Biotite code that builds the C-alpha atoms (Angstrom):
import biotite.structure as struc

atoms = struc.array([
    struc.Atom([30.805, 63.800, -308.895], chain_id="A", res_id=1, res_name="MET", atom_name="CA", element="C"),
    struc.Atom([34.262, 62.262, -309.253], chain_id="A", res_id=2, res_name="GLU", atom_name="CA", element="C"),
    struc.Atom([37.498, 63.353, -307.581], chain_id="A", res_id=3, res_name="LEU", atom_name="CA", element="C"),
    struc.Atom([40.576, 62.100, -309.427], chain_id="A", res_id=4, res_name="ILE", atom_name="CA", element="C"),
    struc.Atom([43.720, 61.964, -307.313], chain_id="A", res_id=5, res_name="VAL", atom_name="CA", element="C"),
    struc.Atom([47.280, 60.756, -307.410], chain_id="A", res_id=6, res_name="GLY", atom_name="CA", element="C"),
    struc.Atom([48.801, 58.186, -305.075], chain_id="A", res_id=7, res_name="ASN", atom_name="CA", element="C"),
    struc.Atom([46.862, 58.274, -301.830], chain_id="A", res_id=8, res_name="ILE", atom_name="CA", element="C"),
    struc.Atom([50.004, 57.562, -299.827], chain_id="A", res_id=9, res_name="ALA", atom_name="CA", element="C"),
    struc.Atom([51.902, 60.646, -300.930], chain_id="A", res_id=10, res_name="PHE", atom_name="CA", element="C"),
    struc.Atom([49.929, 63.003, -303.208], chain_id="A", res_id=11, res_name="SER", atom_name="CA", element="C"),
    struc.Atom([49.675, 65.992, -300.897], chain_id="A", res_id=12, res_name="THR", atom_name="CA", element="C"),
    struc.Atom([47.902, 68.070, -303.545], chain_id="A", res_id=13, res_name="TRP", atom_name="CA", element="C"),
    struc.Atom([45.198, 65.399, -303.743], chain_id="A", res_id=14, res_name="SER", atom_name="CA", element="C"),
    struc.Atom([44.665, 65.216, -299.991], chain_id="A", res_id=15, res_name="LEU", atom_name="CA", element="C"),
    struc.Atom([43.642, 68.859, -299.686], chain_id="A", res_id=16, res_name="ARG", atom_name="CA", element="C"),
    struc.Atom([40.457, 68.866, -301.817], chain_id="A", res_id=17, res_name="PRO", atom_name="CA", element="C"),
    struc.Atom([39.523, 65.423, -300.497], chain_id="A", res_id=18, res_name="TRP", atom_name="CA", element="C"),
    struc.Atom([39.503, 66.828, -296.960], chain_id="A", res_id=19, res_name="LEU", atom_name="CA", element="C"),
    struc.Atom([37.457, 69.796, -298.156], chain_id="A", res_id=20, res_name="VAL", atom_name="CA", element="C"),
    struc.Atom([34.850, 67.667, -299.936], chain_id="A", res_id=21, res_name="LEU", atom_name="CA", element="C"),
    struc.Atom([34.554, 65.336, -296.951], chain_id="A", res_id=22, res_name="LYS", atom_name="CA", element="C"),
    struc.Atom([33.968, 68.324, -294.693], chain_id="A", res_id=23, res_name="ARG", atom_name="CA", element="C"),
    struc.Atom([31.228, 69.509, -297.027], chain_id="A", res_id=24, res_name="CYS", atom_name="CA", element="C"),
    struc.Atom([29.457, 66.178, -296.869], chain_id="A", res_id=25, res_name="GLY", atom_name="CA", element="C"),
    struc.Atom([29.673, 65.919, -300.657], chain_id="A", res_id=26, res_name="ALA", atom_name="CA", element="C"),
    struc.Atom([28.833, 62.615, -302.303], chain_id="A", res_id=27, res_name="GLU", atom_name="CA", element="C"),
    struc.Atom([31.612, 61.708, -304.720], chain_id="A", res_id=28, res_name="PHE", atom_name="CA", element="C"),
    struc.Atom([33.587, 58.803, -306.070], chain_id="A", res_id=29, res_name="THR", atom_name="CA", element="C"),
    struc.Atom([37.355, 58.684, -305.704], chain_id="A", res_id=30, res_name="LEU", atom_name="CA", element="C"),
    struc.Atom([39.594, 57.563, -308.550], chain_id="A", res_id=31, res_name="THR", atom_name="CA", element="C"),
    struc.Atom([43.311, 57.036, -307.915], chain_id="A", res_id=32, res_name="GLU", atom_name="CA", element="C"),
    struc.Atom([45.821, 57.327, -310.758], chain_id="A", res_id=33, res_name="ILE", atom_name="CA", element="C"),
    struc.Atom([49.302, 56.212, -309.633], chain_id="A", res_id=34, res_name="PRO", atom_name="CA", element="C"),
    struc.Atom([51.844, 58.874, -310.568], chain_id="A", res_id=35, res_name="LEU", atom_name="CA", element="C"),
    struc.Atom([54.845, 56.606, -311.014], chain_id="A", res_id=36, res_name="TYR", atom_name="CA", element="C"),
    struc.Atom([55.635, 53.622, -313.213], chain_id="A", res_id=37, res_name="GLY", atom_name="CA", element="C"),
    struc.Atom([55.279, 53.022, -316.921], chain_id="A", res_id=38, res_name="ASP", atom_name="CA", element="C"),
    struc.Atom([52.651, 54.994, -318.803], chain_id="A", res_id=39, res_name="GLY", atom_name="CA", element="C"),
    struc.Atom([51.293, 57.059, -315.941], chain_id="A", res_id=40, res_name="TRP", atom_name="CA", element="C"),
    struc.Atom([51.632, 60.358, -317.809], chain_id="A", res_id=41, res_name="LYS", atom_name="CA", element="C"),
    struc.Atom([49.654, 58.983, -320.736], chain_id="A", res_id=42, res_name="ASP", atom_name="CA", element="C"),
    struc.Atom([46.917, 57.689, -318.433], chain_id="A", res_id=43, res_name="ARG", atom_name="CA", element="C"),
    struc.Atom([46.696, 61.017, -316.667], chain_id="A", res_id=44, res_name="LEU", atom_name="CA", element="C"),
    struc.Atom([46.662, 63.008, -319.909], chain_id="A", res_id=45, res_name="ALA", atom_name="CA", element="C"),
    struc.Atom([43.513, 61.160, -320.940], chain_id="A", res_id=46, res_name="GLN", atom_name="CA", element="C"),
    struc.Atom([41.529, 62.710, -318.088], chain_id="A", res_id=47, res_name="VAL", atom_name="CA", element="C"),
    struc.Atom([43.422, 65.832, -316.986], chain_id="A", res_id=48, res_name="SER", atom_name="CA", element="C"),
    struc.Atom([43.733, 68.942, -319.202], chain_id="A", res_id=49, res_name="PRO", atom_name="CA", element="C"),
    struc.Atom([46.714, 70.121, -317.150], chain_id="A", res_id=50, res_name="SER", atom_name="CA", element="C"),
    struc.Atom([48.366, 66.710, -316.919], chain_id="A", res_id=51, res_name="GLY", atom_name="CA", element="C"),
    struc.Atom([48.227, 67.015, -313.143], chain_id="A", res_id=52, res_name="LYS", atom_name="CA", element="C"),
    struc.Atom([46.084, 65.963, -310.209], chain_id="A", res_id=53, res_name="VAL", atom_name="CA", element="C"),
    struc.Atom([43.749, 66.554, -308.492], chain_id="A", res_id=54, res_name="PRO", atom_name="CA", element="C"),
    struc.Atom([40.750, 67.286, -310.647], chain_id="A", res_id=55, res_name="LEU", atom_name="CA", element="C"),
    struc.Atom([37.021, 67.200, -310.045], chain_id="A", res_id=56, res_name="LEU", atom_name="CA", element="C"),
    struc.Atom([34.452, 66.115, -312.604], chain_id="A", res_id=57, res_name="LYS", atom_name="CA", element="C"),
    struc.Atom([31.075, 67.658, -311.787], chain_id="A", res_id=58, res_name="VAL", atom_name="CA", element="C"),
    struc.Atom([28.056, 68.948, -313.713], chain_id="A", res_id=59, res_name="ASP", atom_name="CA", element="C"),
    struc.Atom([29.707, 68.110, -317.027], chain_id="A", res_id=60, res_name="GLY", atom_name="CA", element="C"),
    struc.Atom([32.779, 70.199, -316.225], chain_id="A", res_id=61, res_name="GLU", atom_name="CA", element="C"),
    struc.Atom([36.324, 69.375, -315.172], chain_id="A", res_id=62, res_name="THR", atom_name="CA", element="C"),
    struc.Atom([37.795, 71.561, -312.434], chain_id="A", res_id=63, res_name="ILE", atom_name="CA", element="C"),
    struc.Atom([41.529, 71.184, -311.890], chain_id="A", res_id=64, res_name="TRP", atom_name="CA", element="C"),
    struc.Atom([43.905, 72.384, -309.169], chain_id="A", res_id=65, res_name="ASP", atom_name="CA", element="C"),
    struc.Atom([43.424, 71.840, -305.441], chain_id="A", res_id=66, res_name="SER", atom_name="CA", element="C"),
    struc.Atom([42.695, 75.499, -304.708], chain_id="A", res_id=67, res_name="LEU", atom_name="CA", element="C"),
    struc.Atom([40.171, 75.835, -307.533], chain_id="A", res_id=68, res_name="ALA", atom_name="CA", element="C"),
    struc.Atom([38.345, 72.711, -306.367], chain_id="A", res_id=69, res_name="ILE", atom_name="CA", element="C"),
    struc.Atom([38.314, 73.940, -302.776], chain_id="A", res_id=70, res_name="SER", atom_name="CA", element="C"),
    struc.Atom([36.987, 77.380, -303.703], chain_id="A", res_id=71, res_name="VAL", atom_name="CA", element="C"),
    struc.Atom([34.294, 75.705, -305.824], chain_id="A", res_id=72, res_name="TRP", atom_name="CA", element="C"),
    struc.Atom([33.325, 73.641, -302.771], chain_id="A", res_id=73, res_name="ALA", atom_name="CA", element="C"),
    struc.Atom([33.129, 76.739, -300.570], chain_id="A", res_id=74, res_name="ALA", atom_name="CA", element="C"),
    struc.Atom([30.657, 78.258, -303.033], chain_id="A", res_id=75, res_name="GLU", atom_name="CA", element="C"),
    struc.Atom([28.628, 75.074, -303.563], chain_id="A", res_id=76, res_name="ARG", atom_name="CA", element="C"),
    struc.Atom([28.448, 74.157, -299.873], chain_id="A", res_id=77, res_name="TYR", atom_name="CA", element="C"),
    struc.Atom([28.281, 77.414, -297.881], chain_id="A", res_id=78, res_name="PRO", atom_name="CA", element="C"),
    struc.Atom([26.844, 75.522, -294.915], chain_id="A", res_id=79, res_name="GLN", atom_name="CA", element="C"),
    struc.Atom([30.213, 73.786, -294.502], chain_id="A", res_id=80, res_name="ALA", atom_name="CA", element="C"),
    struc.Atom([31.750, 77.114, -293.441], chain_id="A", res_id=81, res_name="LYS", atom_name="CA", element="C"),
    struc.Atom([35.054, 76.498, -295.167], chain_id="A", res_id=82, res_name="LEU", atom_name="CA", element="C"),
    struc.Atom([35.930, 80.138, -294.520], chain_id="A", res_id=83, res_name="TRP", atom_name="CA", element="C"),
    struc.Atom([35.686, 81.536, -290.959], chain_id="A", res_id=84, res_name="PRO", atom_name="CA", element="C"),
    struc.Atom([32.685, 83.704, -290.122], chain_id="A", res_id=85, res_name="ALA", atom_name="CA", element="C"),
    struc.Atom([34.756, 86.437, -288.470], chain_id="A", res_id=86, res_name="ASP", atom_name="CA", element="C"),
    struc.Atom([35.797, 88.937, -291.181], chain_id="A", res_id=87, res_name="PRO", atom_name="CA", element="C"),
    struc.Atom([39.411, 89.305, -290.051], chain_id="A", res_id=88, res_name="ALA", atom_name="CA", element="C"),
    struc.Atom([39.811, 85.554, -289.661], chain_id="A", res_id=89, res_name="ALA", atom_name="CA", element="C"),
    struc.Atom([38.273, 85.033, -293.094], chain_id="A", res_id=90, res_name="ARG", atom_name="CA", element="C"),
    struc.Atom([40.681, 87.436, -294.790], chain_id="A", res_id=91, res_name="TRP", atom_name="CA", element="C"),
    struc.Atom([43.665, 85.941, -293.013], chain_id="A", res_id=92, res_name="LEU", atom_name="CA", element="C"),
    struc.Atom([42.593, 82.369, -293.718], chain_id="A", res_id=93, res_name="SER", atom_name="CA", element="C"),
    struc.Atom([42.508, 83.177, -297.422], chain_id="A", res_id=94, res_name="ARG", atom_name="CA", element="C"),
    struc.Atom([46.008, 84.608, -297.128], chain_id="A", res_id=95, res_name="SER", atom_name="CA", element="C"),
    struc.Atom([47.211, 81.446, -295.396], chain_id="A", res_id=96, res_name="VAL", atom_name="CA", element="C"),
    struc.Atom([45.644, 79.203, -298.044], chain_id="A", res_id=97, res_name="VAL", atom_name="CA", element="C"),
    struc.Atom([47.166, 81.207, -300.890], chain_id="A", res_id=98, res_name="CYS", atom_name="CA", element="C"),
    struc.Atom([50.608, 81.347, -299.271], chain_id="A", res_id=99, res_name="GLU", atom_name="CA", element="C"),
    struc.Atom([50.498, 77.608, -298.669], chain_id="A", res_id=100, res_name="MET", atom_name="CA", element="C"),
    struc.Atom([49.367, 76.974, -302.237], chain_id="A", res_id=101, res_name="HIS", atom_name="CA", element="C"),
    struc.Atom([52.117, 79.022, -303.862], chain_id="A", res_id=102, res_name="SER", atom_name="CA", element="C"),
    struc.Atom([54.987, 79.035, -301.381], chain_id="A", res_id=103, res_name="GLY", atom_name="CA", element="C"),
    struc.Atom([57.325, 76.931, -299.266], chain_id="A", res_id=104, res_name="PHE", atom_name="CA", element="C"),
    struc.Atom([59.214, 75.500, -302.215], chain_id="A", res_id=105, res_name="GLY", atom_name="CA", element="C"),
    struc.Atom([62.228, 74.433, -300.162], chain_id="A", res_id=106, res_name="ALA", atom_name="CA", element="C"),
    struc.Atom([60.091, 72.416, -297.762], chain_id="A", res_id=107, res_name="LEU", atom_name="CA", element="C"),
    struc.Atom([58.224, 70.767, -300.629], chain_id="A", res_id=108, res_name="ARG", atom_name="CA", element="C"),
    struc.Atom([61.443, 69.898, -302.472], chain_id="A", res_id=109, res_name="THR", atom_name="CA", element="C"),
    struc.Atom([63.701, 68.814, -299.632], chain_id="A", res_id=110, res_name="GLU", atom_name="CA", element="C"),
    struc.Atom([60.953, 67.178, -297.576], chain_id="A", res_id=111, res_name="CYS", atom_name="CA", element="C"),
    struc.Atom([59.184, 65.587, -300.486], chain_id="A", res_id=112, res_name="GLY", atom_name="CA", element="C"),
    struc.Atom([56.554, 62.881, -300.525], chain_id="A", res_id=113, res_name="MET", atom_name="CA", element="C"),
    struc.Atom([56.979, 60.027, -302.993], chain_id="A", res_id=114, res_name="GLY", atom_name="CA", element="C"),
    struc.Atom([60.168, 58.366, -304.276], chain_id="A", res_id=115, res_name="PRO", atom_name="CA", element="C"),
    struc.Atom([63.338, 60.368, -303.695], chain_id="A", res_id=116, res_name="ASP", atom_name="CA", element="C"),
    struc.Atom([66.514, 60.332, -305.778], chain_id="A", res_id=117, res_name="ALA", atom_name="CA", element="C"),
    struc.Atom([67.680, 57.164, -304.016], chain_id="A", res_id=118, res_name="GLN", atom_name="CA", element="C"),
    struc.Atom([64.362, 55.414, -304.578], chain_id="A", res_id=119, res_name="GLY", atom_name="CA", element="C"),
    struc.Atom([63.214, 55.719, -300.958], chain_id="A", res_id=120, res_name="VAL", atom_name="CA", element="C"),
    struc.Atom([59.469, 56.329, -300.820], chain_id="A", res_id=121, res_name="ILE", atom_name="CA", element="C"),
    struc.Atom([58.289, 58.965, -298.334], chain_id="A", res_id=122, res_name="HIS", atom_name="CA", element="C"),
    struc.Atom([54.611, 58.839, -297.414], chain_id="A", res_id=123, res_name="THR", atom_name="CA", element="C"),
    struc.Atom([52.046, 60.807, -295.460], chain_id="A", res_id=124, res_name="MET", atom_name="CA", element="C"),
    struc.Atom([50.843, 57.585, -293.825], chain_id="A", res_id=125, res_name="VAL", atom_name="CA", element="C"),
    struc.Atom([52.532, 54.875, -291.789], chain_id="A", res_id=126, res_name="GLY", atom_name="CA", element="C"),
    struc.Atom([55.223, 54.939, -289.135], chain_id="A", res_id=127, res_name="ASP", atom_name="CA", element="C"),
    struc.Atom([58.340, 55.389, -291.268], chain_id="A", res_id=128, res_name="ASP", atom_name="CA", element="C"),
    struc.Atom([60.440, 58.434, -290.452], chain_id="A", res_id=129, res_name="ARG", atom_name="CA", element="C"),
    struc.Atom([63.193, 60.282, -292.314], chain_id="A", res_id=130, res_name="ALA", atom_name="CA", element="C"),
    struc.Atom([66.136, 62.348, -291.134], chain_id="A", res_id=131, res_name="ASP", atom_name="CA", element="C"),
    struc.Atom([65.376, 66.033, -290.528], chain_id="A", res_id=132, res_name="PRO", atom_name="CA", element="C"),
    struc.Atom([66.397, 68.496, -293.243], chain_id="A", res_id=133, res_name="PRO", atom_name="CA", element="C"),
    struc.Atom([69.478, 70.605, -292.640], chain_id="A", res_id=134, res_name="THR", atom_name="CA", element="C"),
    struc.Atom([69.283, 73.462, -295.153], chain_id="A", res_id=135, res_name="SER", atom_name="CA", element="C"),
    struc.Atom([68.666, 77.048, -294.119], chain_id="A", res_id=136, res_name="GLU", atom_name="CA", element="C"),
    struc.Atom([66.037, 77.367, -296.850], chain_id="A", res_id=137, res_name="ALA", atom_name="CA", element="C"),
    struc.Atom([63.907, 74.676, -295.231], chain_id="A", res_id=138, res_name="VAL", atom_name="CA", element="C"),
    struc.Atom([64.524, 76.165, -291.797], chain_id="A", res_id=139, res_name="ALA", atom_name="CA", element="C"),
    struc.Atom([63.214, 79.506, -293.062], chain_id="A", res_id=140, res_name="ALA", atom_name="CA", element="C"),
    struc.Atom([60.086, 77.819, -294.412], chain_id="A", res_id=141, res_name="ASP", atom_name="CA", element="C"),
    struc.Atom([59.514, 76.026, -291.120], chain_id="A", res_id=142, res_name="VAL", atom_name="CA", element="C"),
    struc.Atom([59.977, 79.231, -289.122], chain_id="A", res_id=143, res_name="ARG", atom_name="CA", element="C"),
    struc.Atom([57.393, 80.958, -291.288], chain_id="A", res_id=144, res_name="ARG", atom_name="CA", element="C"),
    struc.Atom([54.913, 78.105, -290.911], chain_id="A", res_id=145, res_name="LEU", atom_name="CA", element="C"),
    struc.Atom([55.417, 78.023, -287.152], chain_id="A", res_id=146, res_name="VAL", atom_name="CA", element="C"),
    struc.Atom([54.887, 81.779, -287.071], chain_id="A", res_id=147, res_name="GLU", atom_name="CA", element="C"),
    struc.Atom([51.580, 81.380, -288.923], chain_id="A", res_id=148, res_name="ILE", atom_name="CA", element="C"),
    struc.Atom([50.413, 78.590, -286.642], chain_id="A", res_id=149, res_name="MET", atom_name="CA", element="C"),
    struc.Atom([51.385, 80.295, -283.390], chain_id="A", res_id=150, res_name="VAL", atom_name="CA", element="C"),
    struc.Atom([50.003, 83.687, -284.417], chain_id="A", res_id=151, res_name="THR", atom_name="CA", element="C"),
    struc.Atom([46.647, 82.479, -285.708], chain_id="A", res_id=152, res_name="MET", atom_name="CA", element="C"),
    struc.Atom([46.109, 80.074, -282.839], chain_id="A", res_id=153, res_name="ARG", atom_name="CA", element="C"),
    struc.Atom([46.799, 82.889, -280.363], chain_id="A", res_id=154, res_name="ALA", atom_name="CA", element="C"),
    struc.Atom([44.355, 85.235, -282.095], chain_id="A", res_id=155, res_name="ARG", atom_name="CA", element="C"),
    struc.Atom([41.565, 82.897, -283.120], chain_id="A", res_id=156, res_name="PHE", atom_name="CA", element="C"),
    struc.Atom([42.061, 79.592, -281.329], chain_id="A", res_id=157, res_name="GLY", atom_name="CA", element="C"),
    struc.Atom([39.514, 80.061, -278.557], chain_id="A", res_id=158, res_name="ALA", atom_name="CA", element="C"),
    struc.Atom([36.757, 78.554, -280.693], chain_id="A", res_id=159, res_name="GLY", atom_name="CA", element="C"),
    struc.Atom([38.369, 75.159, -281.241], chain_id="A", res_id=160, res_name="GLY", atom_name="CA", element="C"),
    struc.Atom([41.629, 73.273, -281.862], chain_id="A", res_id=161, res_name="PRO", atom_name="CA", element="C"),
    struc.Atom([42.206, 74.375, -285.453], chain_id="A", res_id=162, res_name="TYR", atom_name="CA", element="C"),
    struc.Atom([44.026, 77.336, -286.968], chain_id="A", res_id=163, res_name="LEU", atom_name="CA", element="C"),
    struc.Atom([41.055, 79.688, -286.733], chain_id="A", res_id=164, res_name="PHE", atom_name="CA", element="C"),
    struc.Atom([39.216, 77.788, -284.025], chain_id="A", res_id=165, res_name="GLY", atom_name="CA", element="C"),
    struc.Atom([36.748, 75.755, -286.047], chain_id="A", res_id=166, res_name="GLU", atom_name="CA", element="C"),
    struc.Atom([38.005, 73.662, -288.967], chain_id="A", res_id=167, res_name="TRP", atom_name="CA", element="C"),
    struc.Atom([38.407, 75.623, -292.207], chain_id="A", res_id=168, res_name="SER", atom_name="CA", element="C"),
    struc.Atom([40.000, 75.373, -295.630], chain_id="A", res_id=169, res_name="MET", atom_name="CA", element="C"),
    struc.Atom([43.270, 76.575, -294.106], chain_id="A", res_id=170, res_name="ALA", atom_name="CA", element="C"),
    struc.Atom([43.455, 73.362, -292.094], chain_id="A", res_id=171, res_name="ASP", atom_name="CA", element="C"),
    struc.Atom([43.030, 71.257, -295.229], chain_id="A", res_id=172, res_name="ALA", atom_name="CA", element="C"),
    struc.Atom([45.922, 73.086, -296.860], chain_id="A", res_id=173, res_name="PHE", atom_name="CA", element="C"),
    struc.Atom([48.165, 72.754, -293.808], chain_id="A", res_id=174, res_name="LEU", atom_name="CA", element="C"),
    struc.Atom([47.503, 69.071, -293.142], chain_id="A", res_id=175, res_name="THR", atom_name="CA", element="C"),
    struc.Atom([50.200, 67.933, -295.630], chain_id="A", res_id=176, res_name="PRO", atom_name="CA", element="C"),
    struc.Atom([52.608, 70.243, -293.793], chain_id="A", res_id=177, res_name="VAL", atom_name="CA", element="C"),
    struc.Atom([51.761, 68.428, -290.578], chain_id="A", res_id=178, res_name="ALA", atom_name="CA", element="C"),
    struc.Atom([52.555, 65.163, -292.363], chain_id="A", res_id=179, res_name="CYS", atom_name="CA", element="C"),
    struc.Atom([55.948, 66.496, -293.435], chain_id="A", res_id=180, res_name="ARG", atom_name="CA", element="C"),
    struc.Atom([56.730, 67.757, -289.947], chain_id="A", res_id=181, res_name="PHE", atom_name="CA", element="C"),
    struc.Atom([55.988, 64.294, -288.546], chain_id="A", res_id=182, res_name="ARG", atom_name="CA", element="C"),
    struc.Atom([57.693, 62.230, -291.248], chain_id="A", res_id=183, res_name="HIS", atom_name="CA", element="C"),
    struc.Atom([60.862, 64.343, -291.266], chain_id="A", res_id=184, res_name="TYR", atom_name="CA", element="C"),
    struc.Atom([60.919, 64.695, -287.462], chain_id="A", res_id=185, res_name="GLN", atom_name="CA", element="C"),
    struc.Atom([61.138, 68.476, -287.549], chain_id="A", res_id=186, res_name="ILE", atom_name="CA", element="C"),
    struc.Atom([61.660, 70.070, -284.136], chain_id="A", res_id=187, res_name="ASP", atom_name="CA", element="C"),
    struc.Atom([59.158, 72.919, -284.100], chain_id="A", res_id=188, res_name="LEU", atom_name="CA", element="C"),
    struc.Atom([60.441, 74.295, -280.797], chain_id="A", res_id=189, res_name="ALA", atom_name="CA", element="C"),
    struc.Atom([63.799, 74.904, -282.472], chain_id="A", res_id=190, res_name="ALA", atom_name="CA", element="C"),
    struc.Atom([61.977, 77.054, -285.023], chain_id="A", res_id=191, res_name="HIS", atom_name="CA", element="C"),
    struc.Atom([60.117, 79.350, -282.642], chain_id="A", res_id=192, res_name="GLY", atom_name="CA", element="C"),
    struc.Atom([57.208, 77.230, -281.442], chain_id="A", res_id=193, res_name="ASP", atom_name="CA", element="C"),
    struc.Atom([55.803, 77.926, -277.990], chain_id="A", res_id=194, res_name="ASP", atom_name="CA", element="C"),
    struc.Atom([54.019, 74.582, -278.022], chain_id="A", res_id=195, res_name="GLY", atom_name="CA", element="C"),
    struc.Atom([50.860, 75.727, -279.758], chain_id="A", res_id=196, res_name="SER", atom_name="CA", element="C"),
    struc.Atom([52.088, 74.802, -283.246], chain_id="A", res_id=197, res_name="ALA", atom_name="CA", element="C"),
    struc.Atom([52.996, 71.285, -282.110], chain_id="A", res_id=198, res_name="ALA", atom_name="CA", element="C"),
    struc.Atom([49.579, 70.896, -280.497], chain_id="A", res_id=199, res_name="ASP", atom_name="CA", element="C"),
    struc.Atom([47.905, 72.114, -283.676], chain_id="A", res_id=200, res_name="TYR", atom_name="CA", element="C"),
    struc.Atom([49.906, 69.697, -285.835], chain_id="A", res_id=201, res_name="VAL", atom_name="CA", element="C"),
    struc.Atom([48.884, 66.836, -283.554], chain_id="A", res_id=202, res_name="ALA", atom_name="CA", element="C"),
    struc.Atom([45.232, 67.845, -283.877], chain_id="A", res_id=203, res_name="ASP", atom_name="CA", element="C"),
    struc.Atom([45.478, 67.879, -287.677], chain_id="A", res_id=204, res_name="LEU", atom_name="CA", element="C"),
    struc.Atom([46.968, 64.388, -287.674], chain_id="A", res_id=205, res_name="LEU", atom_name="CA", element="C"),
    struc.Atom([44.141, 62.942, -285.589], chain_id="A", res_id=206, res_name="ARG", atom_name="CA", element="C"),
    struc.Atom([41.316, 64.688, -287.417], chain_id="A", res_id=207, res_name="GLN", atom_name="CA", element="C"),
    struc.Atom([38.793, 61.976, -288.427], chain_id="A", res_id=208, res_name="PRO", atom_name="CA", element="C"),
    struc.Atom([38.721, 62.748, -292.146], chain_id="A", res_id=209, res_name="ASP", atom_name="CA", element="C"),
    struc.Atom([42.504, 62.642, -292.342], chain_id="A", res_id=210, res_name="PHE", atom_name="CA", element="C"),
    struc.Atom([42.539, 59.307, -290.518], chain_id="A", res_id=211, res_name="LEU", atom_name="CA", element="C"),
    struc.Atom([40.027, 57.993, -293.037], chain_id="A", res_id=212, res_name="GLU", atom_name="CA", element="C"),
    struc.Atom([42.376, 59.052, -295.853], chain_id="A", res_id=213, res_name="TRP", atom_name="CA", element="C"),
    struc.Atom([45.233, 57.115, -294.268], chain_id="A", res_id=214, res_name="THR", atom_name="CA", element="C"),
    struc.Atom([43.028, 54.018, -294.172], chain_id="A", res_id=215, res_name="GLU", atom_name="CA", element="C"),
    struc.Atom([42.317, 54.332, -297.897], chain_id="A", res_id=216, res_name="LEU", atom_name="CA", element="C"),
    struc.Atom([45.982, 53.785, -298.694], chain_id="A", res_id=217, res_name="ASP", atom_name="CA", element="C"),
    struc.Atom([46.460, 50.196, -299.727], chain_id="A", res_id=218, res_name="GLY", atom_name="CA", element="C"),
    struc.Atom([42.717, 49.557, -299.756], chain_id="A", res_id=219, res_name="ALA", atom_name="CA", element="C"),
    struc.Atom([42.149, 51.114, -303.162], chain_id="A", res_id=220, res_name="GLY", atom_name="CA", element="C"),
    struc.Atom([40.130, 54.202, -304.033], chain_id="A", res_id=221, res_name="ALA", atom_name="CA", element="C"),
    struc.Atom([36.391, 53.839, -303.970], chain_id="A", res_id=222, res_name="HIS", atom_name="CA", element="C"),
])
């Protein structure tokens, strides 16, 4: 099994299925294809039918898209409990994952990871910080994300520190958001947080699999 990803330092789409596969205990190799520089699109086109990352090569098939890979993992490794056991939590976690996968365009664009228009590289790892965003569109995205975090933690957080108590696919999909909140120094309290969203973000950023990902940066995929 081979997971092909973009730059470990800032490919948020690649981080999500990596976290999922690690949680499953899957044995896989990791191949990094840098997404910037000369010829990267040609290199990627040789392995990716969509011209994008991530993709998973398994059982003679190529599965592309972070959500598709994660859903495949939930079916292949049911013991990993990537969806919560409680029916209501399970339905809502799927809603959170889908909203995260398809929404929050302003946050993604204005709080991007990778080189910006001025050539400054923003990463999910390291201690560098950027100025907070100022647009109302980003503020609306942050308010919605804080609402999700506060609401789900209040309803389902008794079973652990994650969104639905125990770690689930929703946490994998929200980890890059936590990275953006940290890197861009976003004040969650100013967007409706009662403290529980900030605590949750901190827990995501010290989760062992995420910390392992940060150590891969600069060490090469393996």
